[in-house]
N, C-alpha and C positions, 0 to 999 in steps of 0.2 A: 289077735290082727289078720284076716287073710293075704298071702301072699300077693302082690299085684305085679302081673307081668310087665314085661318089658318089651316096649317095641322090638319088631325083629324086623326094623330097617336098623334103626339107631341107636338102639339100648335105652331109652329115654322109659321114664313109666307110662306103659299103655292106656291107652282111656277108650278105646272100644276095641273090639272084634269086629275082624271083616273077613271071612270067611275063615274063621277061626285063626286068625293071622290076628295078633294081638296089634296097635297102631298106635301110637303118637298124637299130641294134637296137629304137629306138622305135618308129619305123613298122612293122616286121615284126613287134612285141608287138602293136600296134593290131591289124594285121590279125588274126592269132591269137587276138584275144579279137573280135570282130569273127565269125571264123566260129564261135569256141566259142556267142556268144550266136544264133546261126540257126542252131545246132543243137542250143541246151539248148530253145529257142522250140517247134523242130519236132518233136523226139523229147515236147515234154509234153505235145504237141498230141496225138501218137499213142500215148502212156501215157494220155489224158483217152478218144480213143475207144478203146483197147485195155482199159480197164475199163467202160465204156457196155458195150460190145458182151458181156463176160462178164456183167455183170449183165442185160443182157437174155434174155441166153440161160438165165442161171439157173443157172451156171456161174462162178461166181468164181472157184475155183479155179486157172481154165485162164489167167490172166487172165497176161500175160508182158511185163512194162515193159522199156524201152527202160531200159539205164544212163547216167544223165548224169554227167561226169568233171567235176570240178572246175575251177573256171576256169584259164587259164594265169598263169603266177605271173610277177610284174612282174619288168622284169630289176633288175640294178642293173649301172651301167658307170661307168667310169674312164677318161676320157680317150678314150672313142667304143668301148672295150673291155668287153663280159663280164666280171664281175669273180666268177670261182668260185675261190676261193683256200681253204684248210682253215684258215685263221687265220696270225700270225706279221706282221714289218712288210715293206713293199715298201717301198722307197723310207722317204719317213717318216711313211705314211699306215698306221695299225694296222690292219689288212685282218680281222684276232681280232675286231672289233666289226661289219665290216662281214659275215664269217662271219655273226655272232649275229644280223644284223637280217634276213638273207635266211632264214634257219632260219626265223625266225620269222612272215617275210611270208609264207614257203611256208605256215607253219601256221593263216597266219590266211586266208590263200585258200583251202587245205583245208575251214576249218570254215565257208565261207560269208562271211566279213568279205571280200572282195574290193574292197571300194571305202578302205577302210582302209589295206587291203594294198597297192593304189595309189599311194595318198597317203604313205604310209609310204615308196616306194621311191622315188617322187619329189621327197622332201624328202632322202632320203637319196642319191641321186643329185645333186639344188641341193647338196648340201653337199660334196660328191667334186668338183669339176667346177670350183668356185669359184674366181676365180683371187683375189678381193677380201680374202683371208684366210689367214694362214700354216697351214701344218701341223699345227702343234700347235694351233689354236686348233679344227681339224678333225677333229683324234681328241676333241676335247674334243666337241664339238658329237656326232660320231659315237656318242662313249659312251653320251649320254643318250639319245639315239636308241634303241641299242641297247637301253638301261635299258627305256622306256618300248613298245618293240615285245615284249620280254620280256613285259612285263606285260601288255600287252594279249591277251596269250595263257592266262594265269593265267588260273585259276577266279577270282570276285569274292574268294570267301573266303580267297583264297591269295595279293593281291593286297598292297604296303604301300602306302595312299592316304596317309602324309605323308611317302615319298620320292616319289611320285607326282605333285606339288601342289609339292614345292621344284624336282624335274628337271622341268618342263615348265614352270613358272616361266623358271628357266633358260635353255631349249631356248628360250623366247618369246623373253626379253632375248635371247639369243645370235644366232636367228634374222632376225626383227624389224630388228637395226643391217644386215643385209649383204643388200645390194640385190638379186641373186643369187638369193638364196634367199626373201626374205619373200612373196614368192609362192607357192611350196609351202607354206611355212609358212602363208598363211593358208587354203589348202586343208584340210590335215590338222588347224589346231587345232579346228572344230568337229567334226567327228570325235573328234577323243581326247576332248573335254569331255563328248560325249555317251555317248563308250566308259567313261568311267572314272566319270563322274558329276560329275564335280568344276562 
């Protein structure tokens, strides 16, 4: 079996070579996000110049803005491998919940909510990769994360506020009790509170 290089940033197994430098899933995503931010900034400036030139020339119908795609979708990973399953159980982790979380994170990213999407992906990764709790507890927490991510993508009128508050409280208690998950929870908690108006 060939020797897989480690990420030159953090030491995790590498999944891609970038300019001869091995990068793991996390750092590859950070690189993609940085590249997207640079492109989005430059394209926005070019679009503004395009609009100004079209207006100055008196022909605004000739404006041709550059399409800015949505930012990259945060990866969900388990045991340093990107998760792309379509549901079901692998081992004893219910990846149906993970898939539901992935779909919701993609929807949040596409709708311009990249901050909350990234924080939810980080929380999901923290729960998946913690060694402090049993698989059954992981599944419970993932089920709660899946519910909240699904509700985050729903229109405000279609949300279930009573269930959101109950699940939010349960997830807060569960995540706060796990040392390797509490940091990710503290990052996403204010974003969820603002998003849901809790």
